[in-house]
N, C-alpha and C positions, 0 to 999 in steps of 0.2 A: 521400621520407623514411621512414624505417623507423620502427617502430612495433611494437608489443606484441600478436603474432596468435595466437588462440588457436586451434589446426589444425582443419580439419573432420575429423572421426572416418573413417579412412580405411575401405574397404571389405575392403582386402586388408593381412592383417599382418604380411607379409614373409617369413613362418616357412617354411623349404624342408618341401617337402610328402613324403607317403609315410610318416612316424613312422619309427621306429626297427626294424619288422621288412620294410618296402619298402626302406628303405636301406641292411639290411644284405644281402639279395638284389641289389640292386645290384652291390654289393662282389662280392660273390659271382660274378655273370655276366659283369664286366668282369673278373674274373681270368682267365678261361676265354675270351672273347670281346670283339670289338674292340668299341669305342663306336657304330661305326655299327650292328650290331646293336639297340642302344639304339633308333637314329632311326627305323629301320625302326616297332617297337612304338610309337615316341612319335607317328607322324605317324599311326596310328590312334588314340590316346587323346587325342590334344588336339582334335578333335572334341565331345567328351563333357566336357572341361573348359571347354569354351564354352557348352554346352548347360547344366552345371548348375552351372558359374562366373558366373553370369549378371553379377553388378554389375563384377566384373574384366572380361568381356565388353564390357560397355556401356561402360564408361571408357575402354575401347583404342579401339573404334569409333568412338567419339566425338572422341576425339584425332584419330582418322584424317580425319574428314568437317569438324571444326572448323578444326584447326589445318594441315591441308594441303588442305582441301578438296575432297578425293574423293568421288568419286560412291558412292551407295550400295554397290555391286556390288564396284567397287573397295577401298573401306572394309571389306568383310566380309572379302574375302580378304586384304588386308593385315593385319589381326585375324586371320583363322589363321596366316599367317606371322609374327607377332609372338609368338605363343604358341609355334609351333614353334620359333623361333629361340632362346626364353625355356627352354624344355624341355631343347633339344641345349645351352645353357650350363650347366644343372646336369649335367645327364649327363657332361658334359665334366671339370666335378669329382669325379665319384665315379668315371672312369676314371683320374685322377690319383691319387686317394685309393687305387684298387687297382692302382697301380702303374706306370700308363702314362705317365709324364711324357713320355717320348721320343717317344710318339706327335704331339704338339702342337710347332709352331713359331711363332715370333713376329719380326714385322718391327715393327722400333721405330724410331721419326721421333722425332729431339729428345733421346738416351739420353746426349747430351755435356751438358745441362742436370742432367740428375738426378744423373750421377757428380761434377759440379763441386758441388752442393749436399752429396755424401756426403764430400767432401775438406774440408769448412769447419769450423769450430769450431762455428759457431752449429747448432743445432737449424732445421727448416722442417716446412711443413706441407703434406702432399698433399691437395688436394681433390679428392673422386672424386664419384662420382653414381651412379645405378642406371641404366646405360646400358653393357650389352655385358656384361662379365666380368671386372672388375678381380679378382676374388679368385683369379683363374687365375695374374694375372701374380704375383701374393704367392707362389705357390707354384712357379714357374718361373725366376724372377729372380734368382738370384745373387748376393748380395754380403756382404762381412765388415766393410763400413767404418764403417757405424754401424746402431744398431739402430733398426728400424722400426716404433712402435707404431700396430696397426690397433685402430679404435673398430669392432665389431661386435654385432650384435644379442645379448642375452646370452639369449634363451628358446629357442635353436637346441636340437635334442636332442645326448643326450651322445654319438651315435655321430659326428654334425659336428663338434662343438667337438674333440673328440678328434684326428679326422684331422685338423683345423685346424692344430691344436698342431703335430701331429708334423712336417707339411709347412712351416709357417710357420718353424718353429727351425732348418731347414737354411737357410734363406734370412736367420737374423738378423733375425725377423719376431716380434714378444710382440701379444698379443691384449690389449685394454683392453676387456671386456663393460659394453655399455651396459645400465642397468637404469635404472626411475623414478626410484630417488631421487637422481639425477643424481652419483652418486659416483664417476663417472668422471671427472669433471671436475678433482676434486684431482690425479687421477691425470694427467691431461694436462698440468697445469701444474708438476708434477714433472719431468715427461721431458723437456719443452721448456727447461726452466730448466736441466738437465742436458743439452743439447745435442744431444737424439736429436729423430728426427723421429716427427711423428704423422702417420695417414692417417684423415680424416674424410670422411662424405659430406655434401654443400654441396647438396642437392635437396631434404631432406625436413623438415618442422619438427616438432619432437617436443615435447609440451604444449603451456605458452605461449612457446616461445621467440623470442627478438626475431627479427625479420624486416625485408626490403626488399622492398616491393611490386618488380617489376622488367616489363619488357616482354619476352616471349618467346612464340615461335611463335605470332605475331598473336593474342596475349591477353596477360591478366595475371595474375601469379601471384606469390605470397608464397616468398621464397628465405631461407633461416636464414643471419644474418648470425655465427653461432658462433666459426666456423673463423677468420674473416676478423678477429672482434676480437681474438681471440688474438693473430694474427700481427702488427697492429697493437701490441698492449698489450708484446709481447715482442721487436718487432721482428726479426722472422726472416720469411725470404720464403718465398712461395707455387708450387706450381707441380701444375696440374692435370694428371692423369695418365687416358687414357679406352681402353678397350680392347676391341675390337669383330671380332668374327667376321666375318672373310671366306669361309672354305670350311670343309671335314670339318675338318681338321687344322691350319688357318692362324687366327691372331691380326694385328690390327693395333696397335699401341700408339703412342698420341701423348703423348707428353709435352709440355707446355705451360707456359710462367712466366707466372703470373698480377702481372703490375707495375702500378707508377702512373709517369705523369710528372709531373713538379715536387709531389711529394707532399710536400715540407718545409714549406709553406704550411698544409695540413691538419691538423686536429686528428683525434687517434687514431679516434673516432668517424665521421669522414668521410671517412679512409683505408677503415675498416672497411666501408663502403658503397662506395664506390668499386670495392674489390677484389672487394665480390659482384658488382657490375655487371658487371666485366671476367670474371669467372669465367661469368656466365652468359651472355655473348657466345659464348664459348669453347663452351660448352655446347652453344647453339643451333645454333653451325655443325657441329658433331660430330652431332648429331640430325637438321639437315636431311642431311646426308649418309648416316646411316643410319637411316633413322624407324622401321624394325623393329623397332630396337633399345633401342626408348623401355620400360621395363618399371617404370613407376609406375604400381599397378595400381587406379589408385583418382581420384577427380575434383580434377585437379590444379590446374584453373583456375578463377579466379572465375568 
């Protein structure tokens, strides 16, 4: 059943690290060198993050121990790998900010589903998650058919937000900052009514959002129902997009429709719950294939 859930206070707040000075230094570095230079530095820095960021380290270590039943030694090395790939994804964004868009390649599965929705008069919802590097997809995939509005955390630095806006604008993507006053909800309603698309994270609960308890990776966790409530209310389709790092320069993109069979007999609330569970099944399959790219650095499971 769905229920009103008060979110556990996450130990990790989702803000890109480094502050403005460090972020400008990365931009300067990648103007003159390849991103792989950053990877070498990152490999040396990650142990310090694991040592001093104990809460994030503990949550990921526990994730590998409990959800995948790895031995203590394997879980430790997988935790290092998780932190290292997360850092790579962050550096890849800064490399693109610095003008190295052509360095990265994307192999896309299901792209026809995406373009089918772009041609439709209706809006649609892109369900995303904190797995892999979806943001990079927004920088690299060009289209001018329909405006996509991406919900992003509003507390990032000016450096991050300005670079996001510059690159997103090239690909017909707008930003809807998410703040605690929930004002973004009104903007989302407006753009969906206008037939535009909305990209929303569907794996984290903010405040006292309505949620659905789901079986997920050998445990139970609450997932937000908001995106799917909007889909049911506006009667718009939903697709999930997952962007996973495959190698230094390659990403694999999965575009998967989230649909229901015999949905005509369900109420809007029931549709939203069923869509949530359908999304969670897609998410679970991706995480099982790429367990090192799970980037929720807090105690996710009940």
